[in-house]
N, C-alpha and C positions, 0 to 999 in steps of 0.2 A: 981556565980553570973555570969550572964550575960553582957559581953562587949557592946560597941557599935556595931552598924552594919555598915561597910562602903560600899559605892555605887562602882559599878563597876570602874567608872571614878578615884576615889581615890585609889582604888585598884591598877589601872594601875601607876599612878602616884607615889605609896609608891615602886612600883618594879622599875620603873625608877630610882627612886631616890636611890636605893641600888646599881644599876649597875654603877650610876654615880661616885663612889668612897668611898662611907661608907662602912662599914663592915654590914652585916646580923644581928649582934647581936644590934650594935647601932642604925640601923633603927626600928628595932623590940620595941627595949627599948622607942625609941624617940615615936612612935605612940602608945605604949602600946598593942601589940598583940605578940603573943607566936611563936617563931621561927617555929613550926608546921604549924600552920596558914599561915606563910609567904611562905615555901614549898608548901603548897597546893595550893595557890591562883599563885605559881609560875608555878606550873604545869598546871592550867588551862588557864591562861593570859600570859603564857610567848612570847613576840615577838609582841603582841597584842598594837594597839594603842587606843586612847578613840574613834574615829571613829569607829574601828573593835567590840571594847566592845559593842557599841550602835545597830551595824549591828546584832552582835549575839545575843543581848536580841530580838530584833525585830522578828528573824528567831524563835527563841526558842518560841515566843508567839504565832507565825504563825503555826508551828509544834504543840503546845497546842491545838489551835483551829481547825486543821485538824483533829486533833487524836479524838476531841469531836463529831464532824461532822461523823467522820466513824463508832464510836461507837452507835450514834443514827442510821445511815442508817442501820447498823447490827442489830439492835433490832427491827426496821420497818420491817426487811425482816422476821425476825423468827416470829413477831407477822401476819403476812400475811402467811408464811408456816403452822402457826397453826391452823390459821383461814380455811386457805383451804385442810387440812388435815382431816378436820373434817367431818363426815357423815350427812349428811342431811337427 
């Protein structure tokens, strides 16, 4: 059964809540997540604020866009090389 999906902002707030004095077990039970999920989130989002998470999200989107552009450029270069290598 798939649970609810939390946004990055909600994840950061849950992590802050656990830092604020509650035990990890209590926090996980309150939000209905597994402890392994909590530790995975903590590994990825440790020490981040909500604005840092938004910035990371924008950078990941830009990185994906640039990777697509690079792949398209490489395909065009290969197509031109194939075209030029043929004997007329």
